[in-house]
N, C-alpha and C positions, 0 to 999 in steps of 0.2 A: 504494500500500500504506500501511496505517496505520503510525504510528511506534511507539516503545516502548510496551508495554502499561501503561495506568494503572488497568485494572480488576482487576489481580491484586495481592493483598497480599503483598509480598515478605517480610514478617515471619513469614508462615506457613511452617512447615517440614514438608512431607509426609514420611511414612516411605517410603523407596524401597528395595526389595529387588531385587537384580539376579540374573539367571540367565544364565550364559554357556554357549552351545552351541559346543563346540570344533570340531565338524565344519564349521560355517559361520562361525566367529568372530563370531557374532551375540550381542548382549546384549539380552535381554528384561527388562522391568521390571514389577513389581507396585507401584503407587503408592497408598498408603493415606491416607485422610483421618485426621489425628490426633484428630479429635473424634468419629469414628463408626467403624463397621465397613465403610464404603463404600470401594471401590478401583477402580482402572482398570488394565488391562494394556496395555502398549505393545510392539508389534513381537514378537509370539509366533512360534514356529517349529513347522512340521510337518516331520518327518523324511522323507528320501527316500533310498533306495538307487537311484541313477539307472541304474546299469548293469543292475540286475535289474528295474527298473520297479516297485519296491515302495515304498509309503509306510507310515509308522508314526507313533506319537504319543508316544514317550517324553518328548520335550522338553515338549510340551504337558501331558502327565500330571503332570510335575513342578510346573508352575505350578498345575494344578488341585489337587493335593495340598496345596500351600502355602496356597492360598485356603481350602480346606476345613478344614485343620488349625487355621487362625487365625480361623475363624468369619467370614470376610469375604464381602461381597456385591459381585459384579462389576457395575458400572454401565456401563463402557465398555471396548471392545476397540479400541484405536487403532492404525492403521497410519500411520507417519510419511510413507510414500510406497509406491509399488508396487516392492517390492524385486526386485533382479535376482540376488541371491545366496542367497536362501533362500525357502522356501515358507511362507506364513502359516498358522498354526494357529488363527486366530481363529474360523472357523466350527465347528471341532471343540470348542473351549473353550466357545463360545456354546451348543452343544447340551447341554453338561454343567452350565454355570453361569449361563447367561443373559447379559445385557448387550447393548449396541448396538455394532455394528461401524461405525467412522467412519474416513474418509480425506478428504484435501483434495479440493475440488470439481474441481480440474484433472485428476483421474483420467480424466475424459472425453477429455482430449487424449491421454493415454497409451493409453487404449482405442482411440481412433481410429487412432493411429500403429501400435500393435502388433497391432490387429485385422487390419490389412492385411498386416503382415509375416507373421503366422501364418495368414493366409487363414481367419479364424475363421468366416466366413459370415454371412449375414443374421440367423441365429438368435442371434448374440452381440450383445446390446444394448450400445450405446456411450454410455449415458446415466448411468452410475454407479448404476443401480438394483440392482446386486448388493450394495450397501452400505446400511446402515440410515440413515446420516447422511453427507451431503456437507458438509464443513466449509469455510467461507469465511474469507478473511483478516479477522482482527479478531473472529471469532466467539468466544463464551465458552460453556462448558458446565460443569455441576456434577459433582463427585465427592463426594457427601455435602455437607458444608459448604464444601468447597474449590471455588474458582472457577478453572477452567483457561482459558487464553487461547491462541488459535491464530494463528500468524504464517505467512504464505506466504513460503517461502524457497526458490524454485526455482533451477535451475542444474544440479544433478545430474540431476533430472528435473523436468518441469513441475509435478508434483503434490506436491513436497516441502513439508512444513510443520514448523515448530518449535512444540512445545507447552510453554507455560510454566505450571507448577503451583506456586503459592507461590514459593519461592526456587529452584525446580528447573526447568531447561530441557532438554527431550528433543529433540535436534537431528537424529535420524536419521543419515543418512550425510553430511550437509552438512559437519560437522566431525568429525575424529578427535581423539585425544589430541594434545597439542602436538607431540610428536615424530613423529606420523603424518601431520600436515598436514590435507589437505582431500579432499573427494570428487572423483572424476573427473567430467568434464563432456562426454564424447564419446559418450554414449548418444544415440539418437534423441530429440530434444527438449531435450537438454542444452545449456548455454551457459556458458562460463567467465566471461564478463563479468557475466552475470546472477548467477552463483554468488558472485562477489566481493561484489556489493552485498547479496546475501542474508546472507552471513557478517557483513558490517559491521553489518547490522541486528541480528543476534544479539548482536554485541559492543557494542551500545549499551545492552544490559541492564546493571543495576548490577553492579559488578565482583565482588561477593561471590556472584553467582548461581551455583549449582551447575550444571554442564553435564554431561549424561549422553549418551554416544555410543552408537550402535547396533552398532558393530564395533570390534574391536581386533585388531591383527596382531602385537603384541609386537615392535616394531622393535628390532634389535640383540640379540634374545634375552632382553629383560627380561621380567618377569612381566606377565601380562595385567592391563590397567587400563581403566577406562571412565568414571571420574569426575574432572572437573577443574573449573575456574572460569572465568568470563569474564576475570577479571584475568590468570590464567595463560595463557589463549589469546592475549590481546592482547600479553602480554610475550614469549611463547616459541613460538607456533605457527610451525613451520618454513616454512609457505607464506604466511601471511597475518597475521603479527604487525604491530603498529603501525609505520607508516612504509612498508609495501609499497604501491605504487601499483597502480591497476587494470591499467595496461598491463603492469607487471612481473608481476603475478599471471597475467594471460591468457597471456603469453608462456611462463611457467613451466608453467602447467597444460596448455597445448596441446602443448608439447614432451614433457612427462611422459606425457600420455595416449597419445601415439603409440607409446610403448614397452609399454603395458599390454595383456595378453591379456584376452579376455572372461572374466567369471566362469564357473566350471565349471558352475554350475546356472542360467545365464541362460535357457536354453530352457524347462525346466519351470517355473522360478520366475515368469517374466513371464506365461506362459499361465494359471497358476493365480491369481496375485495380481491380474491385471487383472479376474478374475472374482470378486473379493472373497475369495479363498482357497479357492474351490470348484474341483473338477476339471471339465474339459469334460464336456458331456452325453454319455451313451452314444450310440454310432453305430448300434447295431442292437438287436434284441430280446434279445441275449445279455447286455446290460448292461455290456459291456466299454467302457472309456474309453481314449482315446488322446491322446497328446501329439505334436505335430508338430515336425519339424525343418526350418526353412526353409533351403533350399540357397542359399548365397551371399546370404542375406537380412539378415545381421547384420554 
């Protein structure tokens, strides 16, 4: 993997607007080029009433309204990884606003693993073709005049990437706020040791780098927060602050993961998100679509 990005101007400060979805504790971001009306959306949400089998778009519509009200042009819809706790709203937003949907190229590994778990069949392509752009480690892309830099940061999932845009880093689930610690590493394809080195790579960014997380669970009942800095993470992250060794981290992460239940929405989320945010194809002429529950498969 490449080292700390040199292609990104850390003196550039993009405008970042956060949208918190309380149902899934997910934070989506609209990131705007300060020199133009270009923007990118990171980790959007499609709503689901899982018990009723109904989807809706209130969260995505909020993002769409913000973009339209501010006269912005969406150039990218980025997924930091294939989420297991919420469904992506990217295709819906794309149908309204345009933009390219991008995800890390290792999504093909996730598709292969979970395609088998969910018995997706031969019609489910495992080549990442459901996305407009498969992003490689070290790739750059433009948001207007902004140059964004993508770093492969696996461990939570094989496809996890951190996106550095000016002085801002969007870390997905890899890091939480300092009092929340780090992502779990027990999903298929996850690896605690790999996660440690991915986090260390993020923490090699300049200390003033703004760090934006994809989730917050308000430990101790504090107010919800999602912005911190590299310096603060290095000083105070309860799982991986400076001085924690890889063996200490792996032991902690492994023990902790054994106590965690699976996310409530992992079954619908993975099936949709591995398809680029699209629902499975209809199974008959009625046009009805179905999600599968693997018995003893997760």
